[in-house]
N, CA, C and O atoms as a Tinker XYZ file with bonds, in Angstrom:
   396  protein
     1  N    -33.337000    8.645000  -40.950000    73     2
     2  CA   -33.363000    7.256000  -41.372000    64     1     3
     3  C    -34.569000    7.069000  -42.311000    63     2     4     5
     4  O    -35.668000    7.550000  -42.036000    81     3
     5  N    -34.341000    6.381000  -43.388000    73     3     6
     6  CA   -35.437000    6.167000  -44.338000    64     5     7
     7  C    -36.472000    5.219000  -43.744000    63     6     8     9
     8  O    -36.175000    4.393000  -42.881000    81     7
     9  N    -37.699000    5.371000  -44.240000    73     7    10
    10  CA   -38.772000    4.507000  -43.739000    64     9    11
    11  C    -38.497000    3.041000  -44.038000    63    10    12    13
    12  O    -38.801000    2.167000  -43.226000    81    11
    13  N    -37.911000    2.772000  -45.224000    73    11    14
    14  CA   -37.625000    1.388000  -45.595000    64    13    15
    15  C    -36.581000    0.780000  -44.661000    63    14    16    17
    16  O    -36.745000   -0.348000  -44.195000    81    15
    17  N    -35.520000    1.516000  -44.390000    73    15    18
    18  CA   -34.473000    1.015000  -43.497000    64    17    19
    19  C    -35.046000    0.802000  -42.098000    63    18    20    21
    20  O    -34.763000   -0.204000  -41.447000    81    19
    21  N    -35.846000    1.749000  -41.648000    73    19    22
    22  CA   -36.480000    1.643000  -40.338000    64    21    23
    23  C    -37.380000    0.408000  -40.282000    63    22    24    25
    24  O    -37.376000   -0.324000  -39.293000    81    23
    25  N    -38.144000    0.182000  -41.340000    73    23    26
    26  CA   -39.025000   -0.982000  -41.422000    64    25    27
    27  C    -38.216000   -2.269000  -41.382000    63    26    28    29
    28  O    -38.568000   -3.206000  -40.666000    81    27
    29  N    -37.124000   -2.316000  -42.156000    73    27    30
    30  CA   -36.293000   -3.525000  -42.181000    64    29    31
    31  C    -35.707000   -3.809000  -40.806000    63    30    32    33
    32  O    -35.655000   -4.962000  -40.378000    81    31
    33  N    -35.264000   -2.758000  -40.110000    73    31    34
    34  CA   -34.708000   -2.957000  -38.768000    64    33    35
    35  C    -35.771000   -3.481000  -37.808000    63    34    36    37
    36  O    -35.498000   -4.363000  -36.993000    81    35
    37  N    -36.989000   -2.933000  -37.907000    73    35    38
    38  CA   -38.071000   -3.417000  -37.041000    64    37    39
    39  C    -38.389000   -4.874000  -37.338000    63    38    40    41
    40  O    -38.614000   -5.668000  -36.425000    81    39
    41  N    -38.406000   -5.226000  -38.635000    73    39    42
    42  CA   -38.689000   -6.608000  -39.017000    64    41    43
    43  C    -37.586000   -7.535000  -38.512000    63    42    44    45
    44  O    -37.868000   -8.610000  -37.983000    81    43
    45  N    -36.322000   -7.114000  -38.677000    73    43    46
    46  CA   -35.211000   -7.946000  -38.212000    64    45    47
    47  C    -35.306000   -8.154000  -36.707000    63    46    48    49
    48  O    -35.124000   -9.270000  -36.221000    81    47
    49  N    -35.588000   -7.096000  -35.972000    73    47    50
    50  CA   -35.699000   -7.207000  -34.520000    64    49    51
    51  C    -36.854000   -8.144000  -34.146000    63    50    52    53
    52  O    -36.734000   -8.929000  -33.205000    81    51
    53  N    -37.963000   -8.064000  -34.876000    73    51    54
    54  CA   -39.101000   -8.936000  -34.586000    64    53    55
    55  C    -38.752000  -10.397000  -34.886000    63    54    56    57
    56  O    -39.126000  -11.296000  -34.133000    81    55
    57  N    -38.042000  -10.626000  -35.979000    73    55    58
    58  CA   -37.634000  -11.996000  -36.312000    64    57    59
    59  C    -36.694000  -12.555000  -35.251000    63    58    60    61
    60  O    -36.794000  -13.723000  -34.875000    81    59
    61  N    -35.777000  -11.710000  -34.768000    73    59    62
    62  CA   -34.857000  -12.150000  -33.719000    64    61    63
    63  C    -35.627000  -12.423000  -32.433000    63    62    64    65
    64  O    -35.365000  -13.413000  -31.750000    81    63
    65  N    -36.573000  -11.553000  -32.101000    73    63    66
    66  CA   -37.384000  -11.771000  -30.902000    64    65    67
    67  C    -38.144000  -13.091000  -31.000000    63    66    68    69
    68  O    -38.214000  -13.844000  -30.029000    81    67
    69  N    -38.710000  -13.369000  -32.172000    73    67    70
    70  CA   -39.432000  -14.633000  -32.364000    64    69    71
    71  C    -38.495000  -15.827000  -32.163000    63    70    72    73
    72  O    -38.864000  -16.809000  -31.519000    81    71
    73  N    -37.283000  -15.737000  -32.718000    73    71    74
    74  CA   -36.305000  -16.813000  -32.557000    64    73    75
    75  C    -35.860000  -16.952000  -31.115000    63    74    76    77
    76  O    -35.671000  -18.060000  -30.613000    81    75
    77  N    -35.697000  -15.818000  -30.456000    73    75    78
    78  CA   -35.305000  -15.829000  -29.049000    64    77    79
    79  C    -36.378000  -16.489000  -28.198000    63    78    80    81
    80  O    -36.064000  -17.233000  -27.269000    81    79
    81  N    -37.632000  -16.224000  -28.508000    73    79    82
    82  CA   -38.724000  -16.864000  -27.770000    64    81    83
    83  C    -38.702000  -18.381000  -27.963000    63    82    84    85
    84  O    -38.992000  -19.132000  -27.031000    81    83
    85  N    -38.357000  -18.832000  -29.176000    73    83    86
    86  CA   -38.223000  -20.275000  -29.406000    64    85    87
    87  C    -37.158000  -20.855000  -28.481000    63    86    88    89
    88  O    -37.346000  -21.920000  -27.893000    81    87
    89  N    -36.044000  -20.147000  -28.359000    73    87    90
    90  CA   -34.960000  -20.589000  -27.473000    64    89    91
    91  C    -35.443000  -20.615000  -26.025000    63    90    92    93
    92  O    -35.222000  -21.591000  -25.309000    81    91
    93  N    -36.099000  -19.545000  -25.601000    73    91    94
    94  CA   -36.521000  -19.440000  -24.205000    64    93    95
    95  C    -37.530000  -20.516000  -23.820000    63    94    96    97
    96  O    -37.605000  -20.915000  -22.657000    81    95
    97  N    -38.301000  -20.983000  -24.790000    73    95    98
    98  CA   -39.266000  -22.056000  -24.488000    64    97    99
    99  C    -38.562000  -23.371000  -24.156000    63    98   100   101
   100  O    -39.180000  -24.279000  -23.599000    81    99
   101  N    -37.275000  -23.483000  -24.493000    73    99   102
   102  CA   -36.521000  -24.706000  -24.202000    64   101   103
   103  C    -35.767000  -24.628000  -22.879000    63   102   104   105
   104  O    -35.138000  -25.602000  -22.465000    81   103
   105  N    -35.826000  -23.480000  -22.216000    73   103   106
   106  CA   -35.096000  -23.293000  -20.954000    64   105   107
   107  C    -36.007000  -23.713000  -19.806000    63   106   108   109
   108  O    -37.034000  -23.086000  -19.546000    81   107
   109  N    -35.615000  -24.776000  -19.132000    73   107   110
   110  CA   -36.500000  -25.370000  -18.130000    64   109   111
   111  C    -36.723000  -24.490000  -16.902000    63   110   112   113
   112  O    -37.701000  -24.676000  -16.178000    81   111
   113  N    -35.813000  -23.521000  -16.660000    73   111   114
   114  CA   -35.979000  -22.673000  -15.478000    64   113   115
   115  C    -36.918000  -21.498000  -15.718000    63   114   116   117
   116  O    -37.199000  -20.732000  -14.796000    81   115
   117  N    -37.409000  -21.349000  -16.959000    73   115   118
   118  CA   -38.335000  -20.260000  -17.267000    64   117   119
   119  C    -39.747000  -20.825000  -17.400000    63   118   120   121
   120  O    -39.996000  -21.732000  -18.194000    81   119
   121  N    -40.651000  -20.280000  -16.617000    73   119   122
   122  CA   -42.056000  -20.683000  -16.662000    64   121   123
   123  C    -42.632000  -20.241000  -18.016000    63   122   124   125
   124  O    -42.652000  -19.047000  -18.315000    81   123
   125  N    -43.105000  -21.202000  -18.843000    73   123   126
   126  CA   -43.629000  -20.856000  -20.167000    64   125   127
   127  C    -44.744000  -19.798000  -20.120000    63   126   128   129
   128  O    -44.896000  -19.025000  -21.066000    81   127
   129  N    -45.511000  -19.757000  -19.046000    73   127   130
   130  CA   -46.593000  -18.771000  -18.931000    64   129   131
   131  C    -46.033000  -17.350000  -18.896000    63   130   132   133
   132  O    -46.702000  -16.408000  -19.322000    81   131
   133  N    -44.812000  -17.194000  -18.390000    73   131   134
   134  CA   -44.194000  -15.867000  -18.316000    64   133   135
   135  C    -43.744000  -15.367000  -19.693000    63   134   136   137
   136  O    -43.466000  -14.179000  -19.855000    81   135
   137  N    -43.670000  -16.259000  -20.684000    73   135   138
   138  CA   -43.210000  -15.868000  -22.014000    64   137   139
   139  C    -44.305000  -15.201000  -22.842000    63   138   140   141
   140  O    -44.039000  -14.649000  -23.911000    81   139
   141  N    -45.545000  -15.257000  -22.336000    73   139   142
   142  CA   -46.643000  -14.577000  -23.031000    64   141   143
   143  C    -46.437000  -13.072000  -22.882000    63   142   144   145
   144  O    -46.247000  -12.567000  -21.776000    81   143
   145  N    -46.476000  -12.366000  -24.007000    73   143   146
   146  CA   -46.365000  -10.911000  -23.957000    64   145   147
   147  C    -44.965000  -10.379000  -23.740000    63   146   148   149
   148  O    -44.800000   -9.218000  -23.364000    81   147
   149  N    -43.950000  -11.205000  -23.969000    73   147   150
   150  CA   -42.563000  -10.739000  -23.837000    64   149   151
   151  C    -42.295000   -9.658000  -24.881000    63   150   152   153
   152  O    -42.660000   -9.800000  -26.048000    81   151
   153  N    -41.652000   -8.576000  -24.444000    73   151   154
   154  CA   -41.255000   -7.493000  -25.340000    64   153   155
   155  C    -39.758000   -7.257000  -25.184000    63   154   156   157
   156  O    -39.093000   -7.929000  -24.395000    81   155
   157  N    -39.239000   -6.304000  -25.937000    73   155   158
   158  CA   -37.815000   -5.979000  -25.808000    64   157   159
   159  C    -37.487000   -5.425000  -24.429000    63   158   160   161
   160  O    -36.335000   -5.482000  -24.000000    81   159
   161  N    -38.480000   -4.891000  -23.731000    73   159   162
   162  CA   -38.248000   -4.322000  -22.397000    64   161   163
   163  C    -38.331000   -5.371000  -21.283000    63   162   164   165
   164  O    -38.038000   -5.073000  -20.126000    81   163
   165  N    -38.725000   -6.583000  -21.627000    73   163   166
   166  CA   -38.802000   -7.648000  -20.629000    64   165   167
   167  C    -37.421000   -7.919000  -20.061000    63   166   168   169
   168  O    -36.444000   -8.029000  -20.803000    81   167
   169  N    -37.345000   -8.027000  -18.739000    73   167   170
   170  CA   -36.080000   -8.288000  -18.047000    64   169   171
   171  C    -36.035000   -9.771000  -17.660000    63   170   172   173
   172  O    -36.960000  -10.296000  -17.041000    81   171
   173  N    -34.935000  -10.429000  -18.042000    73   171   174
   174  CA   -34.798000  -11.861000  -17.734000    64   173   175
   175  C    -34.834000  -12.122000  -16.241000    63   174   176   177
   176  O    -35.486000  -13.060000  -15.784000    81   175
   177  N    -34.136000  -11.293000  -15.484000    73   175   178
   178  CA   -33.981000  -11.562000  -14.058000    64   177   179
   179  C    -35.247000  -11.242000  -13.271000    63   178   180   181
   180  O    -35.669000  -12.035000  -12.430000    81   179
   181  N    -35.859000  -10.084000  -13.536000    73   179   182
   182  CA   -37.025000   -9.707000  -12.735000    64   181   183
   183  C    -38.341000  -10.180000  -13.324000    63   182   184   185
   184  O    -39.196000  -10.684000  -12.596000    81   183
   185  N    -38.520000  -10.025000  -14.644000    73   183   186
   186  CA   -39.813000  -10.374000  -15.251000    64   185   187
   187  C    -39.969000  -11.874000  -15.498000    63   186   188   189
   188  O    -41.066000  -12.416000  -15.362000    81   187
   189  N    -38.877000  -12.541000  -15.859000    73   187   190
   190  CA   -38.964000  -13.979000  -16.161000    64   189   191
   191  C    -38.401000  -14.847000  -15.039000    63   190   192   193
   192  O    -38.410000  -16.074000  -15.131000    81   191
   193  N    -37.909000  -14.203000  -13.978000    73   191   194
   194  CA   -37.319000  -14.919000  -12.827000    64   193   195
   195  C    -36.249000  -15.918000  -13.269000    63   194   196   197
   196  O    -36.158000  -17.026000  -12.741000    81   195
   197  N    -35.445000  -15.503000  -14.243000    73   195   198
   198  CA   -34.378000  -16.363000  -14.742000    64   197   199
   199  C    -33.174000  -16.246000  -13.821000    63   198   200   201
   200  O    -32.724000  -15.132000  -13.552000    81   199
   201  N    -32.638000  -17.358000  -13.329000    73   199   202
   202  CA   -31.418000  -17.271000  -12.529000    64   201   203
   203  C    -30.286000  -16.669000  -13.379000    63   202   204   205
   204  O    -30.151000  -17.010000  -14.554000    81   203
   205  N    -29.486000  -15.790000  -12.802000    73   203   206
   206  CA   -28.424000  -15.136000  -13.573000    64   205   207
   207  C    -27.469000  -16.158000  -14.180000    63   206   208   209
   208  O    -26.912000  -15.927000  -15.253000    81   207
   209  N    -27.278000  -17.280000  -13.503000    73   207   210
   210  CA   -26.394000  -18.319000  -14.034000    64   209   211
   211  C    -26.950000  -18.937000  -15.310000    63   210   212   213
   212  O    -26.201000  -19.486000  -16.117000    81   211
   213  N    -28.260000  -18.845000  -15.488000    73   211   214
   214  CA   -28.913000  -19.420000  -16.675000    64   213   215
   215  C    -28.659000  -18.571000  -17.923000    63   214   216   217
   216  O    -28.809000  -19.067000  -19.040000    81   215
   217  N    -28.277000  -17.306000  -17.753000    73   215   218
   218  CA   -28.051000  -16.431000  -18.902000    64   217   219
   219  C    -26.936000  -16.957000  -19.810000    63   218   220   221
   220  O    -26.987000  -16.761000  -21.024000    81   219
   221  N    -25.942000  -17.616000  -19.240000    73   219   222
   222  CA   -24.856000  -18.196000  -20.041000    64   221   223
   223  C    -25.400000  -19.332000  -20.908000    63   222   224   225
   224  O    -25.045000  -19.450000  -22.081000    81   223
   225  N    -26.251000  -20.154000  -20.332000    73   223   226
   226  CA   -26.895000  -21.239000  -21.068000    64   225   227
   227  C    -27.753000  -20.675000  -22.201000    63   226   228   229
   228  O    -27.736000  -21.189000  -23.319000    81   227
   229  N    -28.499000  -19.617000  -21.901000    73   227   230
   230  CA   -29.332000  -18.974000  -22.919000    64   229   231
   231  C    -28.455000  -18.421000  -24.038000    63   230   232   233
   232  O    -28.780000  -18.569000  -25.217000    81   231
   233  N    -27.344000  -17.785000  -23.670000    73   231   234
   234  CA   -26.423000  -17.233000  -24.672000    64   233   235
   235  C    -25.905000  -18.339000  -25.596000    63   234   236   237
   236  O    -25.804000  -18.144000  -26.807000    81   235
   237  N    -25.578000  -19.496000  -25.023000    73   235   238
   238  CA   -25.082000  -20.619000  -25.832000    64   237   239
   239  C    -26.169000  -21.108000  -26.794000    63   238   240   241
   240  O    -25.888000  -21.407000  -27.954000    81   239
   241  N    -27.394000  -21.186000  -26.312000    73   239   242
   242  CA   -28.498000  -21.617000  -27.180000    64   241   243
   243  C    -28.767000  -20.590000  -28.279000    63   242   244   245
   244  O    -29.099000  -20.956000  -29.407000    81   243
   245  N    -28.625000  -19.305000  -27.948000    73   243   246
   246  CA   -28.818000  -18.228000  -28.932000    64   245   247
   247  C    -27.753000  -18.332000  -30.021000    63   246   248   249
   248  O    -28.050000  -18.166000  -31.204000    81   247
   249  N    -26.511000  -18.607000  -29.616000    73   247   250
   250  CA   -25.434000  -18.771000  -30.604000    64   249   251
   251  C    -25.794000  -19.870000  -31.599000    63   250   252   253
   252  O    -25.638000  -19.700000  -32.808000    81   251
   253  N    -26.270000  -20.978000  -31.088000    73   251   254
   254  CA   -26.629000  -22.109000  -31.939000    64   253   255
   255  C    -27.805000  -21.753000  -32.849000    63   254   256   257
   256  O    -27.773000  -22.023000  -34.049000    81   255
   257  N    -28.829000  -21.153000  -32.276000    73   255   258
   258  CA   -30.044000  -20.809000  -33.024000    64   257   259
   259  C    -29.754000  -19.842000  -34.176000    63   258   260   261
   260  O    -30.269000  -20.009000  -35.282000    81   259
   261  N    -28.925000  -18.831000  -33.905000    73   259   262
   262  CA   -28.678000  -17.785000  -34.895000    64   261   263
   263  C    -27.362000  -17.974000  -35.654000    63   262   264   265
   264  O    -26.972000  -17.120000  -36.451000    81   263
   265  N    -26.682000  -19.097000  -35.403000    73   263   266
   266  CA   -25.431000  -19.409000  -36.081000    64   265   267
   267  C    -24.425000  -18.253000  -35.968000    63   266   268   269
   268  O    -23.874000  -17.776000  -36.960000    81   267
   269  N    -24.211000  -17.827000  -34.720000    73   267   270
   270  CA   -23.253000  -16.760000  -34.432000    64   269   271
   271  C    -22.369000  -17.216000  -33.291000    63   270   272   273
   272  O    -22.615000  -18.254000  -32.677000    81   271
   273  N    -21.334000  -16.432000  -33.008000    73   271   274
   274  CA   -20.465000  -16.759000  -31.887000    64   273   275
   275  C    -20.157000  -15.493000  -31.106000    63   274   276   277
   276  O    -19.577000  -14.546000  -31.637000    81   275
   277  N    -20.549000  -15.489000  -29.844000    73   275   278
   278  CA   -20.259000  -14.357000  -28.969000    64   277   279
   279  C    -18.820000  -14.435000  -28.494000    63   278   280   281
   280  O    -18.280000  -15.524000  -28.299000    81   279
   281  N    -18.208000  -13.289000  -28.312000    73   279   282
   282  CA   -16.901000  -13.226000  -27.669000    64   281   283
   283  C    -17.143000  -13.024000  -26.177000    63   282   284   285
   284  O    -18.234000  -12.630000  -25.765000    81   283
   285  N    -16.115000  -13.299000  -25.370000    73   283   286
   286  CA   -16.277000  -13.143000  -23.919000    64   285   287
   287  C    -16.722000  -11.731000  -23.550000    63   286   288   289
   288  O    -17.552000  -11.549000  -22.659000    81   287
   289  N    -16.160000  -10.723000  -24.244000    73   287   290
   290  CA   -16.535000   -9.332000  -23.960000    64   289   291
   291  C    -18.010000   -9.090000  -24.246000    63   290   292   293
   292  O    -18.665000   -8.316000  -23.548000    81   291
   293  N    -18.538000   -9.762000  -25.284000    73   291   294
   294  CA   -19.954000   -9.616000  -25.616000    64   293   295
   295  C    -20.816000  -10.073000  -24.444000    63   294   296   297
   296  O    -21.772000   -9.403000  -24.054000    81   295
   297  N    -20.459000  -11.207000  -23.904000    73   295   298
   298  CA   -21.226000  -11.780000  -22.785000    64   297   299
   299  C    -21.111000  -10.872000  -21.560000    63   298   300   301
   300  O    -22.087000  -10.649000  -20.843000    81   299
   301  N    -19.907000  -10.353000  -21.333000    73   299   302
   302  CA   -19.695000   -9.463000  -20.185000    64   301   303
   303  C    -20.546000   -8.202000  -20.283000    63   302   304   305
   304  O    -21.012000   -7.676000  -19.273000    81   303
   305  N    -20.743000   -7.724000  -21.510000    73   303   306
   306  CA   -21.500000   -6.480000  -21.726000    64   305   307
   307  C    -23.011000   -6.707000  -21.787000    63   306   308   309
   308  O    -23.788000   -5.755000  -21.724000    81   307
   309  N    -23.414000   -7.943000  -21.906000    73   307   310
   310  CA   -24.831000   -8.246000  -22.087000    64   309   311
   311  C    -25.634000   -7.820000  -20.859000    63   310   312   313
   312  O    -25.311000   -8.185000  -19.728000    81   311
   313  N    -26.678000   -7.044000  -21.104000    73   311   314
   314  CA   -27.569000   -6.651000  -20.019000    64   313   315
   315  C    -28.585000   -7.746000  -19.753000    63   314   316   317
   316  O    -28.464000   -8.854000  -20.275000    81   315
   317  N    -29.571000   -7.439000  -18.951000    73   315   318
   318  CA   -30.543000   -8.471000  -18.578000    64   317   319
   319  C    -31.888000   -8.303000  -19.270000    63   318   320   321
   320  O    -32.834000   -9.030000  -18.970000    81   319
   321  N    -31.982000   -7.348000  -20.197000    73   319   322
   322  CA   -33.248000   -7.170000  -20.917000    64   321   323
   323  C    -33.200000   -7.876000  -22.267000    63   322   324   325
   324  O    -32.129000   -8.091000  -22.834000    81   323
   325  N    -34.364000   -8.228000  -22.763000    73   323   326
   326  CA   -34.476000   -8.897000  -24.059000    64   325   327
   327  C    -33.822000   -8.048000  -25.149000    63   326   328   329
   328  O    -33.139000   -8.581000  -26.024000    81   327
   329  N    -34.030000   -6.719000  -25.099000    73   327   330
   330  CA   -33.447000   -5.847000  -26.133000    64   329   331
   331  C    -31.929000   -5.911000  -26.124000    63   330   332   333
   332  O    -31.301000   -5.727000  -27.167000    81   331
   333  N    -31.323000   -6.169000  -24.963000    73   331   334
   334  CA   -29.860000   -6.267000  -24.883000    64   333   335
   335  C    -29.354000   -7.450000  -25.696000    63   334   336   337
   336  O    -28.332000   -7.347000  -26.375000    81   335
   337  N    -30.054000   -8.556000  -25.631000    73   335   338
   338  CA   -29.639000   -9.740000  -26.397000    64   337   339
   339  C    -29.895000   -9.513000  -27.887000    63   338   340   341
   340  O    -29.081000   -9.907000  -28.721000    81   339
   341  N    -31.021000   -8.880000  -28.226000    73   339   342
   342  CA   -31.305000   -8.585000  -29.635000    64   341   343
   343  C    -30.222000   -7.676000  -30.201000    63   342   344   345
   344  O    -29.717000   -7.922000  -31.296000    81   343
   345  N    -29.859000   -6.623000  -29.461000    73   343   346
   346  CA   -28.789000   -5.717000  -29.903000    64   345   347
   347  C    -27.485000   -6.475000  -30.102000    63   346   348   349
   348  O    -26.761000   -6.246000  -31.071000    81   347
   349  N    -27.197000   -7.379000  -29.177000    73   347   350
   350  CA   -25.961000   -8.159000  -29.243000    64   349   351
   351  C    -25.955000   -9.078000  -30.465000    63   350   352   353
   352  O    -24.939000   -9.188000  -31.152000    81   351
   353  N    -27.066000   -9.729000  -30.736000    73   351   354
   354  CA   -27.171000  -10.608000  -31.908000    64   353   355
   355  C    -26.928000   -9.802000  -33.184000    63   354   356   357
   356  O    -26.174000  -10.231000  -34.057000    81   355
   357  N    -27.563000   -8.642000  -33.291000    73   355   358
   358  CA   -27.389000   -7.791000  -34.474000    64   357   359
   359  C    -25.933000   -7.353000  -34.607000    63   358   360   361
   360  O    -25.374000   -7.378000  -35.703000    81   359
   361  N    -25.321000   -6.954000  -33.498000    73   359   362
   362  CA   -23.926000   -6.506000  -33.528000    64   361   363
   363  C    -22.995000   -7.634000  -33.999000    63   362   364   365
   364  O    -22.114000   -7.410000  -34.829000    81   363
   365  N    -23.195000   -8.827000  -33.473000    73   363   366
   366  CA   -22.335000   -9.962000  -33.839000    64   365   367
   367  C    -22.543000  -10.342000  -35.296000    63   366   368   369
   368  O    -21.582000  -10.663000  -35.996000    81   367
   369  N    -23.797000  -10.311000  -35.765000    73   367   370
   370  CA   -24.076000  -10.607000  -37.178000    64   369   371
   371  C    -23.387000   -9.589000  -38.077000    63   370   372   373
   372  O    -22.769000   -9.957000  -39.076000    81   371
   373  N    -23.490000   -8.307000  -37.725000    73   371   374
   374  CA   -22.859000   -7.264000  -38.536000    64   373   375
   375  C    -21.342000   -7.395000  -38.508000    63   374   376   377
   376  O    -20.673000   -7.184000  -39.519000    81   375
   377  N    -20.808000   -7.742000  -37.347000    73   375   378
   378  CA   -19.357000   -7.927000  -37.217000    64   377   379
   379  C    -18.909000   -9.064000  -38.140000    63   378   380   381
   380  O    -17.861000   -8.969000  -38.780000    81   379
   381  N    -19.700000  -10.136000  -38.208000    73   379   382
   382  CA   -19.372000  -11.262000  -39.064000    64   381   383
   383  C    -19.432000  -10.911000  -40.539000    63   382   384   385
   384  O    -18.629000  -11.397000  -41.336000    81   383
   385  N    -20.396000  -10.057000  -40.901000    73   383   386
   386  CA   -20.536000   -9.654000  -42.311000    64   385   387
   387  C    -19.408000   -8.727000  -42.739000    63   386   388   389
   388  O    -19.092000   -8.646000  -43.926000    81   387
   389  N    -18.802000   -8.031000  -41.794000    73   387   390
   390  CA   -17.766000   -7.056000  -42.116000    64   389   391
   391  C    -16.357000   -7.650000  -42.080000    63   390   392   393
   392  O    -15.372000   -6.931000  -42.249000    81   391
   393  N    -16.267000   -8.934000  -41.863000    73   391   394
   394  CA   -14.924000   -9.555000  -41.797000    64   393   395
   395  C    -14.552000  -10.170000  -43.117000    63   394   396
   396  O    -13.467000  -10.734000  -43.251000    81   395
């Protein structure tokens, strides 16, 4: 992989993480203090104590924030780590560009 492509992917992931953090700050069940130092390895369920039922709400807010639409299968496949949502956002964006 070229350094430029690698750099662009890192930047895109960082921009998505920043946007995701904006979304997470609006979720009342997440303690804002827990959002300090969030990385792609942060787990919603264990590290942020997010109720699993809240993940659907977060997914809906992510769709709105990033102007994308998840399919049911996307949600079913979504893991509980921050990187899982970032990967999903990138996949859905690429799927939209290829249609």
